[in-house]
Structure formats: structure tokens, C-alpha cells
VEXDREN-2710 file (C-alpha; in Angstrom, 1 decimal):
% VEXDREN-2710
k/r/px/py/pz
1/MET/19.8/2.3/24.2
2/SER/19.7/-1.4/23.4
3/ARG/22.7/-3.6/23.8
4/VAL/22.7/-4.3/20.1
5/ILE/22.7/-0.6/19.1
6/GLU/25.5/-0.1/21.6
7/ASP/27.5/-2.8/19.9
8/ARG/26.9/-1.2/16.5
9/LEU/28.1/2.2/17.8
10/ASN/31.3/0.5/19.1
11/GLN/31.8/-1.0/15.7
12/LEU/31.4/2.4/14.1
13/GLN/34.1/3.9/16.3
14/GLN/36.5/1.1/15.6
15/LEU/35.9/1.5/11.9
16/LYS/36.8/5.2/12.2
17/ALA/39.9/4.3/14.2
18/LEU/41.0/2.1/11.3
19/GLY/40.5/5.1/8.9
20/ILE/37.3/3.6/7.4
21/GLU/34.4/6.1/7.0
22/PRO/31.1/4.4/8.0
23/PHE/29.1/6.8/5.8
24/PRO/31.4/7.7/2.9
25/SER/30.5/10.3/0.3
26/VAL/31.4/8.1/-2.7
27/THR/29.9/6.7/-5.8
28/PHE/30.0/3.0/-6.3
29/PRO/29.4/2.1/-10.0
30/THR/27.6/-1.2/-10.4
31/THR/27.7/-3.4/-13.5
32/HIS/24.9/-5.8/-12.8
33/THR/21.9/-6.5/-10.6
34/THR/21.3/-9.7/-8.7
35/LYS/18.4/-10.5/-11.1
36/GLU/20.6/-10.1/-14.2
37/ILE/23.3/-12.4/-12.8
38/LEU/20.9/-15.1/-11.7
39/GLU/18.9/-15.1/-15.0
40/GLN/21.8/-14.7/-17.4
41/TRP/25.0/-16.4/-15.9
42/GLU/24.1/-19.9/-17.1
43/LYS/23.9/-18.6/-20.7
44/ASN/27.3/-16.9/-20.8
45/PRO/29.5/-17.4/-17.6
46/GLU/32.5/-15.7/-19.2
47/ALA/30.5/-12.4/-19.3
48/PHE/30.4/-12.4/-15.5
49/ASN/34.1/-12.8/-14.6
50/LYS/34.1/-9.2/-13.4
51/VAL/31.0/-7.8/-11.7
52/ALA/30.2/-5.0/-9.3
53/LEU/27.1/-4.9/-7.1
54/ALA/25.9/-2.9/-4.2
55/GLY/23.2/-3.7/-1.6
56/ARG/22.5/-4.7/1.9
57/LEU/24.3/-7.6/3.6
58/MET/21.3/-9.8/4.8
59/VAL/23.2/-12.8/6.0
60/LYS/26.7/-13.3/7.3
61/ARG/28.2/-16.7/8.1
62/VAL/31.8/-16.7/9.3
63/MET/33.6/-20.0/8.9
64/GLY/37.3/-19.3/9.7
65/LYS/39.3/-18.0/6.7
66/ALA/36.3/-18.4/4.4
67/SER/32.8/-17.0/4.9
68/PHE/29.5/-16.7/3.2
69/GLY/27.0/-13.9/3.0
70/VAL/23.9/-12.9/1.1
71/LEU/23.6/-9.5/-0.6
72/GLN/20.2/-8.0/-1.4
73/ASP/19.7/-5.3/-3.9
74/SER/16.5/-3.8/-5.3
75/TRP/15.9/-6.9/-7.5
76/GLY/16.7/-9.8/-5.3
77/ARG/19.4/-11.7/-3.4
78/ILE/22.6/-13.5/-4.3
79/GLN/25.2/-15.5/-2.3
80/LEU/28.6/-14.0/-1.6
81/TYR/31.8/-15.9/-0.9
82/PHE/34.5/-14.2/1.1
83/ASN/38.0/-15.8/1.2
84/ARG/40.7/-14.2/3.5
85/ASP/43.5/-14.8/1.1
86/ILE/41.7/-13.5/-1.9
87/LEU/40.6/-10.3/-0.1
88/CYS/44.0/-9.9/1.6
89/PRO/46.7/-11.4/-0.7
90/GLY/49.5/-9.8/1.3
91/GLU/50.6/-10.2/4.9
92/ASP/48.0/-7.7/6.3
93/LYS/44.8/-9.6/6.9
94/THR/43.0/-6.8/8.8
95/LEU/40.3/-6.3/6.1
96/TYR/39.1/-9.8/6.6
97/ASN/40.0/-10.7/10.2
98/THR/38.9/-7.4/11.8
99/VAL/36.8/-5.4/9.4
100/PHE/34.7/-8.1/7.8
101/LYS/34.5/-10.6/10.7
102/LYS/34.1/-8.2/13.5
103/LEU/32.9/-4.8/12.3
104/ILE/30.6/-5.6/9.4
105/ALA/27.1/-6.7/10.5
106/HIS/24.0/-7.9/8.8
107/GLY/22.0/-4.9/7.5
108/ASP/25.1/-2.9/6.5
109/ILE/25.2/-1.6/3.0
110/ILE/28.2/-2.7/1.0
111/GLY/29.6/-2.7/-2.5
112/VAL/31.4/-5.8/-3.8
113/GLU/33.5/-6.6/-6.8
114/GLY/34.4/-10.1/-8.0
115/ARG/33.6/-13.0/-10.3
116/VAL/30.5/-15.2/-10.5
117/PHE/30.8/-19.0/-10.1
118/LYS/28.6/-21.9/-9.0
119/THR/29.3/-23.7/-5.8
120/LYS/29.4/-27.5/-5.4
121/THR/25.8/-27.3/-4.2
122/GLY/24.8/-25.6/-7.4
123/GLU/24.2/-22.1/-6.0
124/ILE/25.3/-19.1/-8.2
125/THR/27.7/-17.1/-6.0
126/ILE/30.0/-14.1/-6.3
127/GLU/33.5/-14.6/-5.2
128/VAL/34.3/-11.3/-3.5
129/GLN/37.7/-9.9/-4.5
130/ARG/37.0/-6.4/-3.1
131/PHE/34.4/-4.9/-0.9
132/VAL/33.7/-1.5/0.6
133/LEU/31.4/-0.3/3.3
134/LEU/28.9/2.2/1.9
135/ALA/26.7/2.7/5.0
136/LYS/26.7/1.3/8.5
137/ALA/23.4/0.1/10.0
138/LEU/23.1/1.1/13.6
139/ARG/19.9/-0.8/14.2
140/PRO/19.6/-4.6/13.7
141/LEU/17.0/-5.9/11.2
142/PRO/14.3/-8.2/12.5
143/MET/15.6/-11.3/10.7
144/PRO/13.3/-14.3/10.1
145/LYS/14.8/-17.6/10.9
146/GLU/14.3/-20.8/9.0
147/LYS/14.9/-24.5/10.0
148/ASP/13.5/-27.7/8.4
149/GLY/11.3/-25.6/6.1
150/LYS/9.7/-23.7/9.0
151/VAL/10.0/-20.0/9.4
152/TRP/9.7/-18.1/12.7
153/ASP/10.4/-14.6/13.9
154/ALA/9.1/-13.3/10.6
155/PHE/8.4/-9.5/10.5
156/THR/4.6/-10.0/10.0
157/ASP/2.9/-7.9/12.6
158/PRO/0.8/-5.4/10.6
159/GLU/1.2/-2.6/13.2
160/GLN/5.0/-2.7/13.1
161/ARG/5.1/-3.3/9.3
162/TYR/3.0/-0.2/8.5
163/ARG/4.7/2.1/11.0
164/ARG/8.1/1.1/9.8
165/ARG/7.5/0.4/6.1
166/TYR/11.2/0.9/5.4
167/VAL/12.0/-2.2/7.5
168/ASP/9.1/-4.1/6.0
169/LEU/10.5/-3.5/2.5
170/ILE/14.0/-4.7/3.5
171/VAL/13.0/-8.0/5.1
172/ASN/9.9/-8.9/3.1
173/PRO/10.8/-8.9/-0.6
174/HIS/7.2/-9.8/-1.6
175/VAL/6.1/-6.4/-0.3
176/ARG/8.4/-4.6/-2.7
177/GLU/6.8/-6.6/-5.5
178/ILE/3.3/-5.3/-4.5
179/PHE/4.5/-1.7/-5.0
180/ARG/6.2/-2.6/-8.3
181/LYS/2.9/-3.9/-9.5
182/ARG/1.1/-0.8/-8.2
183/ALA/3.4/1.3/-10.3
184/LYS/2.8/-0.9/-13.3
185/ILE/-1.0/-0.6/-12.9
186/ILE/-0.8/3.2/-12.9
187/GLN/1.6/3.2/-15.9
188/THR/-0.5/0.8/-17.9
189/ILE/-3.7/2.8/-17.4
190/ARG/-1.9/6.0/-18.2
191/ASN/-0.5/4.6/-21.4
192/PHE/-3.9/3.2/-22.4
193/LEU/-5.7/6.5/-21.9
194/ILE/-3.0/8.5/-23.7
195/GLN/-3.2/6.1/-26.7
196/GLN/-6.9/6.7/-26.7
197/GLY/-6.4/10.4/-27.1
198/PHE/-6.8/11.6/-23.5
199/LEU/-4.9/14.5/-22.0
200/GLU/-3.4/14.1/-18.6
201/VAL/-4.1/17.2/-16.4
202/GLU/-3.6/18.4/-12.9
203/THR/-6.3/20.1/-10.8
204/PRO/-6.1/21.9/-7.4
205/ILE/-5.7/19.9/-4.1
206/LEU/-6.5/23.0/-2.0
207/GLN/-10.0/24.1/-2.9
208/PRO/-12.1/27.0/-1.7
209/ILE/-15.2/24.8/-2.1
210/TYR/-15.1/21.0/-1.9
211/GLY/-17.3/18.8/-4.0
212/GLY/-17.7/15.9/-6.4
213/ALA/-18.5/13.3/-3.7
214/ASN/-20.4/12.8/-0.5
215/ALA/-17.7/13.0/2.2
216/LYS/-16.4/15.2/5.0
217/PRO/-13.3/17.2/4.1
218/PHE/-10.1/18.1/5.9
219/VAL/-10.0/21.9/6.6
220/THR/-7.0/24.1/6.5
221/TYR/-6.3/27.9/6.4
222/HIS/-4.3/30.1/4.1
223/ASN/-2.6/32.8/6.1
224/ALA/-1.7/35.1/3.3
225/LEU/-5.1/35.0/1.7
226/GLY/-6.9/35.0/5.0
227/MET/-9.3/32.2/3.9
228/ARG/-10.4/28.7/4.7
229/LEU/-9.4/26.0/2.2
230/TYR/-10.3/22.3/1.9
231/LEU/-8.2/19.3/0.8
232/ARG/-10.1/17.9/-2.1
233/ILE/-12.4/15.0/-1.7
234/ALA/-12.7/14.5/-5.5
235/ASN/-11.4/16.3/-8.6
236/GLU/-14.6/15.8/-10.6
237/LEU/-15.9/19.3/-10.8
238/TYR/-12.6/20.7/-11.9
239/LEU/-12.2/18.1/-14.6
240/LYS/-15.7/18.9/-15.9
241/ARG/-14.7/22.6/-16.0
242/LEU/-12.0/21.5/-18.4
243/ILE/-14.5/19.8/-20.6
244/VAL/-16.5/23.1/-20.6
245/GLY/-13.2/24.8/-21.6
246/GLY/-12.9/22.7/-24.8
247/TYR/-10.9/19.6/-24.1
248/ASP/-12.6/16.4/-25.3
249/ALA/-11.0/13.8/-23.1
250/VAL/-9.0/14.4/-19.8
251/PHE/-7.8/12.3/-16.9
252/GLU/-6.0/12.7/-13.6
253/PHE/-4.5/10.4/-11.1
254/ALA/-5.5/12.3/-8.0
255/LYS/-4.6/12.2/-4.3
256/ASP/-8.0/12.7/-2.6
257/PHE/-8.6/13.2/1.1
258/ARG/-11.7/12.3/3.1
259/ASN/-12.1/12.9/6.8
260/GLU/-13.5/9.4/7.5
261/GLY/-12.7/6.3/9.5
262/ILE/-9.9/3.9/8.8
263/ASP/-10.6/0.3/7.9
264/LYS/-9.3/-2.4/5.5
265/TYR/-10.9/-0.6/2.6
266/HIS/-10.5/3.1/3.6
267/ASN/-7.6/5.4/4.3
268/PRO/-8.1/9.2/4.7
269/GLU/-5.6/9.8/1.9
270/PHE/-6.1/7.6/-1.2
271/THR/-5.5/7.6/-5.0
272/GLN/-8.3/7.8/-7.5
273/LEU/-8.3/8.0/-11.3
274/GLU/-11.0/10.2/-12.8
275/PHE/-11.5/10.7/-16.6
276/TYR/-14.1/12.5/-18.7
277/VAL/-15.0/12.2/-22.3
278/ALA/-17.1/14.6/-24.3
279/TYR/-19.9/13.4/-26.7
280/LYS/-20.2/10.0/-24.9
281/ASP/-22.7/8.5/-22.5
282/TYR/-22.7/5.9/-19.7
283/ARG/-23.4/3.0/-22.1
284/TRP/-20.2/3.9/-24.0
285/MET/-18.3/4.1/-20.7
286/MET/-19.5/0.6/-19.7
287/ASP/-17.8/-0.9/-22.7
288/PHE/-14.7/1.3/-22.2
289/ILE/-14.1/0.4/-18.6
290/GLU/-14.4/-3.3/-19.5
291/ARG/-11.7/-2.9/-22.1
292/LEU/-9.5/-0.8/-19.8
293/LEU/-9.5/-3.2/-16.8
294/GLU/-9.3/-6.4/-19.0
295/TYR/-6.2/-4.8/-20.7
296/THR/-4.7/-3.8/-17.3
297/ALA/-5.1/-7.2/-15.7
298/LYS/-3.4/-8.9/-18.7
299/ALA/-0.5/-6.4/-18.7
300/VAL/0.1/-6.6/-14.9
301/VAL/-0.4/-10.2/-14.0
302/GLY/-0.4/-11.8/-17.5
303/THR/-4.0/-13.0/-17.4
304/THR/-7.5/-11.7/-16.9
305/SER/-8.1/-14.2/-14.1
306/VAL/-6.7/-13.3/-10.6
307/THR/-7.0/-14.8/-7.1
308/PHE/-8.1/-12.4/-4.4
309/GLN/-8.5/-13.7/-0.9
310/ASN/-9.2/-17.3/-2.1
311/GLN/-11.7/-16.1/-4.7
312/THR/-11.1/-16.3/-8.5
313/ILE/-12.0/-13.1/-10.2
314/ASP/-12.0/-12.8/-14.0
315/PHE/-11.9/-9.4/-15.7
316/LYS/-12.5/-10.9/-19.1
317/ARG/-15.2/-9.2/-21.1
318/PRO/-18.2/-9.1/-21.2
319/TRP/-19.1/-8.6/-17.5
320/LYS/-22.5/-9.2/-15.9
321/ARG/-24.9/-6.2/-16.0
322/VAL/-27.9/-5.7/-13.8
323/SER/-30.0/-2.7/-12.9
324/PHE/-29.9/-1.2/-9.4
325/TYR/-33.5/-2.1/-8.5
326/GLU/-33.2/-5.5/-10.1
327/SER/-30.2/-6.3/-8.0
328/ILE/-32.1/-5.4/-4.8
329/GLN/-35.1/-7.5/-5.9
330/LEU/-32.8/-10.4/-6.7
331/TYR/-31.0/-10.5/-3.3
332/THR/-33.7/-9.3/-0.9
333/GLY/-37.0/-9.9/-2.6
334/LEU/-38.0/-6.3/-1.9
335/ASP/-39.5/-4.1/-4.5
336/ALA/-37.5/-1.1/-3.6
337/TYR/-38.5/0.9/-6.7
338/SER/-42.1/1.1/-5.4
339/ALA/-41.3/1.3/-1.7
340/ASP/-41.7/4.6/0.1
341/GLU/-39.4/6.0/2.8
342/ALA/-41.4/4.4/5.6
343/THR/-41.3/1.0/4.0
344/LEU/-37.5/1.2/3.4
345/ARG/-36.9/2.3/7.0
346/ARG/-39.0/-0.5/8.4
347/TYR/-37.2/-3.1/6.2
348/LEU/-33.8/-1.9/7.2
349/GLU/-34.6/-1.9/10.9
350/GLU/-36.0/-5.4/10.6
351/GLN/-32.6/-6.4/9.1
352/ALA/-30.8/-4.8/12.1
353/ILE/-29.3/-2.1/9.8
354/GLU/-28.8/1.2/11.7
355/VAL/-30.6/4.0/9.9
356/PRO/-29.7/7.7/10.7
357/ALA/-32.6/9.9/11.8
358/TYR/-32.0/12.3/8.9
359/ALA/-31.9/9.4/6.3
360/SER/-33.6/10.3/3.1
361/LYS/-34.8/7.7/0.6
362/GLY/-31.5/7.9/-1.2
363/VAL/-29.5/7.3/2.0
364/MET/-31.6/4.3/2.8
365/LEU/-31.3/2.8/-0.7
366/ASP/-27.6/3.2/-0.4
367/LEU/-27.6/1.4/2.9
368/LEU/-29.8/-1.4/1.5
369/PHE/-27.6/-1.9/-1.5
370/SER/-24.3/-1.8/0.3
371/LYS/-25.4/-4.2/3.1
372/LYS/-27.6/-6.6/1.1
373/VAL/-26.4/-6.6/-2.5
374/GLU/-22.7/-5.7/-2.7
375/PRO/-21.4/-8.7/-0.7
376/HIS/-23.0/-11.1/-3.3
377/LEU/-21.2/-9.4/-6.3
378/ILE/-17.9/-11.2/-6.5
379/GLN/-17.2/-11.1/-10.2
380/PRO/-16.9/-7.7/-11.9
381/THR/-20.5/-6.6/-12.2
382/ILE/-21.9/-3.4/-13.7
383/VAL/-24.9/-2.2/-11.7
384/TYR/-26.7/0.6/-13.6
385/ASP/-29.6/3.1/-13.5
386/TYR/-29.3/4.4/-9.9
387/PRO/-32.0/6.5/-8.3
388/VAL/-31.8/10.2/-8.7
389/GLU/-31.8/10.7/-4.9
390/MET/-28.4/8.9/-4.8
391/SER/-26.8/10.6/-7.8
392/PRO/-26.7/14.4/-7.5
393/LEU/-24.2/14.8/-10.4
394/ALA/-25.7/12.3/-12.9
395/LYS/-28.1/13.0/-15.8
396/GLN/-31.6/11.7/-15.5
397/LYS/-33.0/9.0/-17.8
398/VAL/-35.3/10.4/-20.4
399/ASP/-37.8/7.5/-20.1
400/ASP/-37.8/7.5/-16.3
401/PRO/-36.7/10.7/-14.6
402/THR/-36.6/8.9/-11.2
403/LEU/-33.5/7.1/-12.4
404/THR/-30.1/8.4/-13.6
405/GLU/-27.7/7.3/-16.3
406/ARG/-25.2/6.1/-13.7
407/PHE/-23.4/2.8/-13.0
408/GLU/-21.0/1.3/-10.6
409/VAL/-18.6/-1.6/-11.1
410/ILE/-18.8/-3.9/-8.0
411/CYS/-16.0/-6.5/-7.6
412/SER/-15.4/-8.8/-4.7
413/GLY/-18.2/-7.2/-2.8
414/LYS/-17.0/-3.6/-3.0
415/GLU/-17.3/-0.6/-5.3
416/LEU/-14.4/-0.3/-7.8
417/CYS/-15.7/2.3/-10.2
418/ASN/-18.5/4.9/-10.3
419/ALA/-19.6/6.5/-13.6
420/PHE/-22.3/8.7/-15.1
421/SER/-23.6/10.4/-18.1
422/GLU/-22.7/13.8/-16.5
423/LEU/-25.5/16.2/-15.6
424/ASN/-24.9/19.3/-17.8
425/ASP/-28.2/21.1/-17.2
426/PRO/-27.2/24.0/-14.9
427/ILE/-30.8/24.6/-13.7
428/GLU/-31.3/20.9/-12.7
429/GLN/-27.8/20.9/-11.1
430/ARG/-28.8/23.8/-8.9
431/LYS/-31.9/21.9/-7.8
432/ARG/-29.7/18.9/-7.0
433/PHE/-27.3/21.0/-4.9
434/GLU/-30.2/22.6/-3.0
435/ALA/-31.6/19.1/-2.2
436/GLN/-28.1/18.2/-0.8
437/LEU/-28.1/21.4/1.3
438/GLN/-31.5/20.3/2.8
439/LEU/-29.9/17.0/3.8
440/ARG/-27.1/18.9/5.5
441/ARG/-29.6/20.9/7.4
442/LEU/-31.1/17.6/8.6
443/GLY/-27.8/16.4/9.8
444/ASP/-26.1/14.6/6.9
445/GLU/-22.5/16.0/7.2
446/GLU/-21.4/14.2/4.0
447/ALA/-24.0/15.9/1.8
448/MET/-22.6/18.2/-1.0
449/VAL/-22.4/21.9/-0.7
450/MET/-23.4/24.6/-3.3
451/ASP/-20.8/25.4/-5.9
452/GLU/-21.9/28.6/-7.7
453/ASP/-18.8/28.7/-9.9
454/PHE/-19.4/25.2/-11.2
455/ILE/-23.0/26.0/-12.0
456/GLN/-21.8/29.1/-13.8
457/ALA/-19.4/26.9/-15.8
458/LEU/-22.3/24.7/-16.9
459/GLU/-24.2/27.8/-17.9
460/PHE/-21.6/28.4/-20.6
461/GLY/-22.5/25.0/-21.9
462/MET/-20.9/21.6/-21.3
463/PRO/-21.3/19.0/-24.1
464/PRO/-22.8/15.6/-23.4
465/THR/-20.1/13.9/-21.3
466/ALA/-19.3/10.5/-19.7
467/GLY/-17.2/10.4/-16.6
468/LEU/-15.7/7.7/-14.4
469/GLY/-13.8/7.4/-11.1
470/LEU/-11.7/4.3/-10.4
471/GLY/-10.1/3.5/-7.0
472/ILE/-6.5/2.8/-7.7
473/ASP/-5.9/1.4/-4.2
474/ARG/-8.7/-1.1/-4.5
475/LEU/-7.7/-2.2/-8.0
476/THR/-4.2/-2.7/-6.6
477/MET/-5.6/-4.8/-3.8
478/LEU/-7.4/-7.0/-6.3
479/LEU/-4.4/-7.5/-8.7
480/THR/-1.9/-8.2/-5.9
481/ASP/-4.2/-10.3/-3.6
482/SER/-3.7/-7.8/-0.7
483/PRO/-6.3/-8.1/2.1
484/SER/-6.3/-4.4/3.1
485/ILE/-5.7/-1.0/1.6
486/GLN/-2.8/-0.5/4.1
487/GLU/-0.9/-3.3/2.3
488/VAL/-0.9/-1.3/-1.0
489/LEU/0.0/2.2/0.5
490/PHE/3.6/2.8/1.3
491/PHE/2.8/4.8/4.4
492/PRO/-0.8/4.4/5.5
493/GLN/-2.3/6.6/8.1
494/MET/-2.0/5.1/11.5
495/ARG/-3.6/5.8/14.8
496/PRO/-1.3/7.8/17.2
497/LYS/1.0/5.8/19.4
498/GLN/2.3/7.1/22.7
499/LYS/6.0/7.7/22.5
500/ALA/6.5/5.9/25.8
501/ASP/5.1/2.8/24.2
502/GLU/7.5/2.9/21.3
503/GLU/10.1/0.9/23.0
504/SER/9.7/-1.0/26.3
505/GLU/12.5/-1.4/28.8
506/LEU/12.8/-5.0/27.7
507/SER/13.1/-4.0/24.1
508/ARG/16.0/-1.7/25.0
509/VAL/17.8/-4.6/26.8
510/ILE/17.2/-7.3/24.2
511/GLY/17.3/-5.3/21.0
512/GLU/15.4/-7.8/18.8
513/GLU/11.7/-7.2/18.8
514/ALA/10.8/-10.7/17.5
515/VAL/12.6/-12.2/20.6
516/VAL/11.0/-9.7/22.9
517/ALA/7.6/-10.8/21.6
518/GLN/8.4/-14.4/22.4
519/LEU/9.6/-13.4/25.9
520/GLU/6.4/-11.5/26.5
521/ALA/4.4/-14.5/25.4
522/ILE/6.0/-16.7/28.1
523/GLY/5.3/-14.0/30.8
524/ILE/8.6/-12.1/30.8
525/ARG/7.4/-8.5/30.2
526/ARG/9.7/-6.5/32.4
527/VAL/13.5/-6.3/33.0
528/GLU/12.8/-7.6/36.5
529/ASP/11.1/-10.7/35.1
530/LEU/14.3/-11.4/33.1
531/LEU/16.5/-11.2/36.1
532/ALA/14.2/-13.6/38.1
533/ILE/14.7/-16.6/35.8
534/GLU/17.6/-19.0/35.4
535/PRO/19.4/-18.6/32.0
536/SER/19.1/-22.4/31.3
537/VAL/15.4/-22.4/32.1
538/LEU/14.8/-19.4/29.9
539/GLN/16.8/-21.1/27.1
540/GLU/14.6/-24.2/27.4
541/LYS/11.4/-22.1/27.3
542/LEU/12.5/-20.3/24.2
543/GLN/13.5/-23.6/22.5
544/HIS/9.9/-24.8/23.0
545/ARG/8.9/-21.7/20.9
546/ASN/11.5/-22.5/18.2
547/ILE/13.8/-19.7/19.3
548/VAL/17.4/-20.9/19.4
549/VAL/19.5/-18.7/21.7
550/ASP/23.0/-19.4/23.1
551/LEU/23.4/-19.4/26.9
552/ASN/26.1/-16.8/26.6
553/GLN/23.6/-14.5/24.8
554/ILE/21.1/-14.9/27.6
555/ARG/23.8/-14.1/30.2
556/ASP/24.7/-11.0/28.2
557/TRP/21.0/-9.9/28.4
558/ILE/21.1/-10.3/32.1
559/ARG/24.3/-8.4/32.5
560/PHE/22.9/-5.5/30.4
561/ALA/19.6/-5.7/32.3
562/LYS/21.5/-5.2/35.6
563/ARG/23.4/-2.2/34.2
564/HIS/20.1/-0.8/32.9
565/LEU/18.4/-1.0/36.3
566/ALA/21.5/0.4/38.0
567/THR/21.3/3.5/35.8
END
């Protein structure tokens, strides 16, 4: 147990001794948010003579009989002013002198009542006339420090931020804004589709046969039914069953699961929008997705032009359109349309692109496009007419059956959307599935499997249909300028971490991970290292790294370290 946590537990016991419940079961009605006060007070100060807010105490500065603090709620932060005689107008000053000054700490959740005023320095502030403790924080927050415009000890380490997102959301307000925008993106798209006559539906996550994409599934087992099931890799085949059933336009925001690697663009669990429209084709869908994403960008960020990783991306219509083979010719000079498998394999190997032994022409064309073309496509670009070998669920072009009526939207060098004129010929669909099975026999673990029920559904007749899948996580990355998918998922999948590594001995002694990181940077990695250095020398070394620590604080660390080793 760290020294800081031990101190917090002592505070908790003292609060109980005073008859104050650290985790009360109460309601605390609020009248305003920080945002409302900061935006509206100037217009009508008299309306804010009695306010009630609740939130987390982020800063506490005790200055004798008057103190200042900063309260953070869901919408922002506001300064608090605590005056001993206002809080305690009678003889008993315990609430201020003991409870506030000694037993309330930063990170605690409190409710305050008071009036709003502006300080001499011009800061809108709440004069606290009453406060109550709503929840005691037993762990300290990693609090960034700022001096002369410089910030240090910020909670920025991605590993820590993703593993403890709840802390990240508390101390990094901009992260909360990312997820507000994510919610707005989803709501904007949902409203747009509903206004266009689409029906929102739900399809199974647990599936007896997986399909709709080239990917490895997660496998589970249903005990009562005695059968193997798969977490869906896509919801495409179920949505097309609904088109067969008579719906003209359906959509679903789906949690999909693919048993693949983790990188800045991939998480095993991700969110995808898929929608299908009867009596339309991929040309219609090109125009529709341009309208949808232009509208979404305007609604979420106020403009069609956004900055993503120092690149300006504009979703304003119309977008550039180029055929699949034309794009390869443009960026490689290779006539991939006429090339046979041997030529493609030779070219890829010359470019130092690893080619699996089982790779068919479709697999090699996919490698060629993703490695040599996609990185050049920064602005939203519609790449259309994909080879049939790459598109087992798309309808062939009438004038060239080697191609399909399929397009992808590529943006900032990555696929954002994938769309087809859906294959509705059950005989041809069976042939495509059989070709995928052959790839599986050759070693392609991501090739599709046969779905007899889906073919049977097509045999009942599916109207001409256009369908599209849109990566919600990648769209959120673009519209929030987030460099990785982990930034736009509340709780991204993380690699396992040994429990023994969760908290080092030094962390248990110091308590503040930001300080521990600085100590480790100057060679103090163990409790024994801490005991071997003079307090004044350590203070000087930390000051060189912009860490201001009182000598008494360092001596406290050393005393606690000795107790820790003794036990």
C-alpha cells in the first residue's frame, strides 16, 4: 500500500469519527453545470446568486482562513472560493479547519452551493456557502503541473491511459471531448439514414456460420445447445436476408469481432455501420456516401475540411473517382489488368512485399493495392470496379465479367468504406463460396466459408441491392484528429500485463506514478536506490527535471521506504 493511499484511508477514518459518511447514499440536486455558468453569467449575474453543482475537486489551495479550489463536472471546470467564516458562521469552525483543510483531498467528489461572482483577476468563481462530501477518493490522481506556460507530469503515456481510461477521462478533458464527438457522429448518421427512410435493425452477434468478410473469427461454445458458435466478423449476410424478406432499406451499427493483430488501425472488437438499399446499385451508392459523409463532417465539426495528423482532408463533394486498375497503373506503372499470377508475384517480390505461398491473383492484387496505391490517396477517393477474385459477394459487371460493381472509399491512405452492387444470383454465389473454400484448402485462414442458408435465401429472390460498410472507428479518428484507433475506443483491447508488474515497490512507496517515472529516469528504480541518495541531492536532481518536491516530502518517502523494507 502506498503512503498516499494510507493517508487517504486515515482521512476516511477521521471523517467517520466526525460522523461524516465518506460514501453517502444521498441525492444532490444540481441547478447548473460549469459550462452554463461560464457561458451565461456575464449576461445575467443575478440569475446565479444561488447555484448548486457537483463534481470532482481537481485543485485545492489552502491559504489560511480563505482557500481556493477547482471543481470539474462533466462539462468543464470552475474556480471555487472557500471562506472559513462563510462556511462556519458560528463558533464551531470544524467544517473548514478540519474537514476541508485536512480531510478533503484533490480527487474527492463534492457538492457545493453558493453564489457566482468574478474575482479581482477577472475569473468567474463560486463563493461556496455549503459543501458536502459525496465520495472519497482513496487513490491520488496523476495531476499535471504547470509553471511559466510549461506543463509536466501530464498523464500522457498511452499504455497507462488505455488501461485506466477512467483516470484518463478525469485528468485529460480533451479525451472526453473525443467521445462526445464519437457519439455525435453515430447520432448524426443514424438520424440521416432514418430521414432517408431506412429501418434500424439488429442481427445476431453469435452466429453458427460466420461470413460477410475475409477474417478469422473468435470461437465460443453454447453448452445448452451443444454447438460451436462464432462472434460475427460482419453482419452483411443477415442484413441481406432482411432485404430478401421484404425490407427496402435497413441499417445496423454493429459490434464486429475479428481474431487479428492489434495496431493503430485495428482492434479485435470494432464498430461498423452497414446499410443495404433495394433497387439501387453501386453508382447510386457512390453519390449517397458522398452526401452522408459531407453532411456528417459539417454536423460534427462545423465544416467539411478537417485536419488529420497534419493533413487537411476535405469531405466536400464531389470526390475524386478512379478505377482499381487505373490507380495501380498510375502509382506503379504496372498493367495489373493484363498481368498473370506469375507476373504479379515477381513484381511484389521485387518490391520486397512478402507474398504468402497460397496467394491467388486476388490476394496479390490486394497486397499490391494496399502497399503501393492506398498510401497515396489522402483526400476521400472512390476506387471502383474491383477484380472478381477480390470480391466474392459483389455483382459482376455486365460489360466485363472479370470486374465487379464494387468500390471502396480510401481516405488518408486507409480504407474507410467498402460497397457493392450486391451479388443476388444464388448459382454464382455458390461458385464464389466454392472458390473461397479452395483458398482455405491452400492455407488462407481468412477465406470465407460456405453458407448454405444464405444461398437458400438468395434462391427465394433478392432484388437488385446496393450495400455499404463504413468503419465508425476510423471515421471518428479522422474527425477528431486521433492518431490511433485506441484513442477513439473507451476500452481498447490491451496485451496482458503481469500482475507483479502492475505496481513496483517504488510506486507503492511514492504513490505518484508521474514522479516514479522521473525517479526511474535518473536511475532510482528500487527502494534501495532511494535510501542510498541524500534528500538534498535527490531534490536537486528532480528540480533539473522540472519536478518541485519539498525536502520534507522526500524525507517522508525515505521513512516510508524504511518501514516498507522492514516489513
